[in-house]
C-alpha positions in Angstrom: 0.0 0.0 0.0 1.4 3.4 -1.1 2.5 5.6 1.8 1.9 9.4 1.5 4.4 11.9 3.0 4.1 12.8 6.6 3.7 16.5 5.9 0.5 15.9 4.0 -0.8 13.6 6.6 0.0 16.2 9.3 -1.7 18.9 7.4 -4.8 16.7 6.8 -4.9 15.8 10.5 -4.7 19.3 11.7 -7.5 20.5 9.2 -5.2 22.4 6.8 -6.2 21.4 3.4 -9.2 19.3 4.6 -9.7 17.9 1.0 -6.7 15.8 1.5 -8.5 13.6 4.1 -9.7 11.0 1.6 -6.6 10.4 -0.4 -4.5 9.7 2.8 -3.7 6.0 2.8 -0.5 5.6 4.7 -0.7 2.1 6.2 1.3 1.8 9.4 1.1 -1.9 9.3 2.8 -2.2 6.0 6.7 -2.4 6.1 8.6 -3.2 9.2 7.3 -0.9 11.9 4.1 0.4 13.3 4.3 4.0 12.0 8.1 4.1 12.7 7.7 4.9 16.4 6.9 1.5 17.9 8.6 -1.8 18.2 8.4 -3.8 14.9 8.1 -7.0 16.9 5.2 -5.7 19.0 2.5 -8.4 18.9 -0.9 -7.2 17.7 -4.3 -9.0 17.8 -5.8 -6.5 15.2 -4.9 -6.7 11.6 -2.0 -4.6 10.7 -3.8 -3.7 7.4 -6.3 -1.7 9.5 -3.6 0.3 11.4 -2.8 3.5 9.7 -0.3 6.3 10.2 -2.3 9.4 11.1 0.6 11.8 10.2 1.9 13.6 13.3 3.8 10.5 14.8 4.2 9.6 18.4 3.2 12.5 20.6 2.9 14.8 17.7 -0.5 15.5 19.1 0.6 16.2 22.8 -1.6 14.7 25.5 -2.0 16.9 28.6 -1.3 15.8 32.2 -2.9 17.6 35.0 -3.5 20.9 33.1 -4.3 24.0 35.0 -8.0 24.1 36.0 -10.1 27.2 36.6 -13.5 28.0 37.9 -16.3 28.8 35.5 -16.2 32.6 34.7 -12.5 32.8 35.3 -10.6 34.8 32.4 -8.9 31.5 31.3 -12.3 29.9 30.7 -13.6 32.7 28.3 -12.4 30.8 25.3 -15.6 28.6 25.7 -19.1 29.4 24.4 -22.2 28.0 26.1 -22.8 25.9 23.0 -19.4 24.3 23.0 -19.3 20.7 24.3 -17.4 19.3 27.3 -16.9 16.0 28.8 -18.1 16.3 32.4 -17.2 14.0 35.3 -16.9 14.2 39.0 -13.7 13.1 40.7 -13.4 13.1 44.6 -16.6 15.1 44.7 -15.3 17.8 42.4 -17.1 18.4 39.2 -14.7 18.8 36.3 -15.2 19.7 32.6 -12.7 18.7 29.8 -13.8 20.7 26.7 -13.8 19.3 23.4 -12.0 22.5 22.2 -9.0 21.2 24.3 -9.5 17.5 23.1 -9.5 18.5 19.4 -5.9 19.6 19.8 -4.7 17.1 22.6 -7.1 14.0 22.4 -6.1 12.8 25.9 -6.1 14.5 29.3 -4.5 12.6 32.1 -5.9 13.5 35.5 -4.6 12.7 39.0 -7.3 13.9 41.4 -8.1 12.8 45.0 -6.5 9.4 44.5 -8.2 8.9 41.0 -6.1 8.3 38.0 -8.1 9.0 34.9 -7.6 9.5 31.2 -10.3 11.6 29.5 -10.1 11.0 25.8 -11.8 12.2 22.7 -11.1 11.2 19.0 -12.1 14.1 16.7 -12.2 11.7 13.7 -14.7 9.3 15.3 -16.4 11.9 17.6 -15.9 9.4 20.5 -15.5 10.6 24.1 -14.5 7.9 26.7 -12.9 8.2 30.1 -10.7 5.5 31.6 -9.4 4.3 34.9 -5.6 4.3 34.8 -5.1 2.5 37.9 -5.3 -0.9 36.1 -2.0 -0.1 34.3 -0.3 1.1 37.3 -1.3 4.7 36.8 0.6 5.0 33.7 -0.1 8.1 31.5 -1.5 7.7 28.1 -0.2 9.4 25.0 -1.3 9.8 21.4 0.5 7.2 19.3 -0.2 8.9 16.0 -1.7 5.6 14.7 -5.3 5.0 14.0 -7.5 1.9 13.9 -10.6 2.2 11.7 -10.0 6.0 11.9 -10.0 5.8 15.8 -7.4 7.1 18.1 -4.8 4.5 19.2 -3.4 5.5 22.6 -0.2 4.3 24.0 0.8 3.9 27.7 4.0 5.6 29.0 5.4 2.6 30.8 8.7 0.7 30.4 7.2 -1.7 27.8 4.7 0.2 25.8 1.4 -1.2 24.5 -1.2 0.2 22.1 -4.8 0.8 23.1 -7.4 1.7 20.4 -9.9 4.0 22.2 -13.2 2.4 21.1 -12.0 -1.1 21.7 -11.4 -0.2 25.3 -8.4 -2.3 25.7 -4.9 -3.1 24.6 -4.4 -4.9 21.2 -0.6 -4.6 20.8 2.3 -5.1 23.2 2.7 -6.8 26.5 -0.7 -5.7 27.7 -2.5 -7.0 24.6 -5.9 -8.6 25.6 -6.1 -6.4 28.7 -9.3 -4.4 29.0 -9.3 -0.8 30.3 -12.2 -0.1 32.7 -14.2 3.0 32.0 -15.0 5.9 34.3 -18.5 7.4 34.1 -18.5 10.7 32.2 -20.8 12.4 29.9 -21.0 14.9 27.0 -23.1 17.9 27.1 -22.8 21.6 26.3 -20.6 23.8 28.5 -23.5 26.0 29.4 -25.5 23.0 30.4 -22.7 21.4 32.6 -22.1 24.8 34.2 -25.8 25.2 35.1 -25.8 21.7 36.7 -22.5 22.3 38.4 -21.8 26.0 39.0 -18.8 25.0 41.2 -17.2 23.1 38.3 -13.5 23.3 37.4 -12.7 23.5 33.7 -9.4 23.2 31.8 -7.8 26.6 31.4 -6.7 27.9 28.1 -3.2 28.5 29.3 -2.0 24.8 28.6 1.5 25.7 27.7 0.9 25.0 24.1 0.2 27.6 21.3 -3.3 26.5 20.1 -6.4 28.3 19.0 -9.0 26.7 21.3 -11.7 28.7 19.8 -11.1 27.1 16.3 -12.3 23.6 15.3 -9.4 22.4 13.2 -11.0 20.0 10.9 -13.0 22.2 8.6 -16.4 20.8 7.8 -15.5 17.2 8.8 -18.1 17.2 11.6 -21.1 18.2 9.4 -23.7 15.6 10.2 -24.2 14.4 6.6 -20.5 14.5 5.6 -19.4 10.8 4.7 -15.7 11.9 4.6 -13.3 9.8 6.6 -9.5 9.9 6.9 -8.9 6.4 6.0 -11.0 3.9 3.9 -13.6 1.9 5.9 -15.6 0.2 3.1 -19.2 1.0 2.9 -20.7 2.8 5.9 -23.9 2.0 7.7 -26.5 4.3 6.0 -29.3 3.8 8.6 -28.3 7.2 10.1 -26.3 10.2 9.1 -22.6 9.4 9.3 -21.5 12.1 11.7 -24.7 12.2 13.8 -23.9 11.8 17.5 -25.4 8.6 19.2 -25.2 7.4 22.7 -24.0 3.8 22.3 -24.3 1.1 24.8 -22.1 -2.1 24.1 -23.8 -5.3 24.9 -23.2 -9.0 24.9 -26.4 -10.0 23.2 -26.9 -6.8 21.3 -25.4 -3.4 21.0 -27.7 -0.4 21.2 -27.5 3.1 19.8 -29.6 6.2 20.7 -29.3 8.8 18.0 -29.4 12.4 19.1 -31.7 13.2 16.2 -34.3 10.7 17.6 -33.7 11.7 21.1 -34.4 15.3 20.3 -37.9 14.3 19.3 -38.5 13.9 23.1 -38.2 17.6 23.7 -36.4 19.2 26.6 -36.6 16.2 28.7 -37.0 12.5 27.8 -36.8 9.0 29.0 -36.1 5.8 27.1 -36.8 2.8 29.3 -35.2 -0.5 28.7 -35.4 -3.8 30.7 -32.6 -3.1 33.2 -31.5 0.4 32.0 -32.9 3.8 31.3 -31.6 6.6 29.1 -32.1 10.1 30.2 -32.3 12.9 27.6 -31.8 16.6 28.2 -32.6 18.6 25.2 -31.6 21.9 26.6 -28.1 20.8 27.5 -27.9 18.3 24.5 -26.8 15.5 26.8 -27.8 11.9 27.2 -26.7 9.1 29.6 -27.6 5.6 30.5 -28.2 4.4 34.0 -29.2 1.1 35.8 -32.8 1.5 36.9 -32.2 -0.4 40.2 -31.8 1.8 43.3 -31.6 0.2 46.7 -32.8 -3.1 45.5 -35.9 -1.6 43.7 -36.2 -1.4 39.9 -37.4 2.2 39.3 -39.7 3.2 36.3 -39.4 6.7 34.9 -41.4 9.1 32.8 -41.0 12.6 31.4 -43.6 15.2 32.5 -43.6 19.0 32.0 -40.0 19.1 30.9 -38.8 17.1 33.8 -37.7 13.4 34.4 -39.7 11.7 37.3 -39.8 8.3 38.8 -43.2 6.8 38.7 -43.1 5.4 42.2 -42.2 8.6 44.3 -42.6 11.4 41.7 -39.1 12.6 42.5 -37.5 14.7 39.9 -34.1 13.6 38.4 -31.5 15.4 36.4 -29.7 14.0 33.3 -26.6 13.6 35.5 -28.1 10.8 37.7 -29.2 12.7 40.8 -32.7 13.2 42.1 -33.0 16.9 43.0 -36.6 17.0 44.7 -39.1 14.7 46.2 -38.7 11.7 48.7 -35.5 10.5 46.8 -33.8 13.8 46.7 -30.0 13.2 47.0 -30.2 9.8 45.7 -28.0 8.8 42.8 -28.5 6.2 40.1 -25.5 4.1 38.9 -24.4 5.0 35.4 -23.6 2.4 32.8 -20.0 3.3 32.5 -19.6 1.6 29.2 -22.0 4.0 27.5 -20.4 6.7 25.5 -21.1 9.2 22.7 -19.6 8.8 19.2 -20.4 9.5 15.6 -22.9 7.0 14.1 -20.4 5.7 11.3 -17.8 4.9 13.9 -20.1 3.3 16.3 -21.6 1.1 13.6 -18.1 0.1 12.3 -17.0 -1.1 15.8 -20.4 -2.5 16.7 -21.9 -4.0 13.5 -25.5 -5.0 13.8 -26.3 -2.4 16.4 -30.0 -2.0 17.3 -31.1 1.7 16.8 -33.6 3.3 19.0 -36.3 5.1 17.1 -38.5 7.7 18.9 -41.3 6.9 16.3 
């Protein structure tokens, strides 16, 4: 397979000359090395023909570790608009927001907070946001390998013997850790204005990261347009049941995978509930966020419904927020258990990694 020059690959990855995205076909698995930066003898359980060199090389896209965090409204948070999206999570009781504006340019943010060792990750090419517990790999930080598997970010762990971890496979596929899964930490995507209204005391990554980047600019042109079928490297035919770049909340399963398209969830209005046998999906139209939870609370399987723009449980009529907590009624202060494996991604990518997915339809 013909390799293209690194300069062209880099410019395509950074959004300069976005029209170059389709012709880039640099196969990292062809030849003697994995993109030139990793051990040629590294054992992989995924086909080398599906591993591609994304261009910048190892650490060419610099992951962040414990970046400066500021409160909402601080000068270093003013790069964010209310409509910008963030990955929100709570560590040691502290709400934290990792903006996609930061993750477009860095893809991984390693956090060490109150004993928690977490990697918050986002792949701009697959639109996928996942957070991982790093304690299972000895707290090793993750970096950006520069390689892609099915257009998805491949992380590497900065340990003595490196391994490769495709983000959406949620585990290692190359190196000494091959076959090892990476547990997920519950987090959710929503708008910055929405997260801030739920968590006014949140911390957010400051614009002063130590790198010269324009965090107000999306660097991939019109790549994220919902109906744009353009991908960086070939994938064959895409699943045409939904627009390729539509966001879905996906839930991996053993019997069946499920996807909840944002376009369908939007039909539920400002607040919505999708009730499954053991789980429930909450939708917040104002904040453009969705998350899945286990319905059981204190040994009782709760039933939910939406009423007057609020999510309520049928048994006690308590009011619940999209971020799993009851805010009024007899169950006020109680929290549901998130389905940690649920995450948001572009539909085309979710379908490639989870073929045969069942799609929820509001109609």
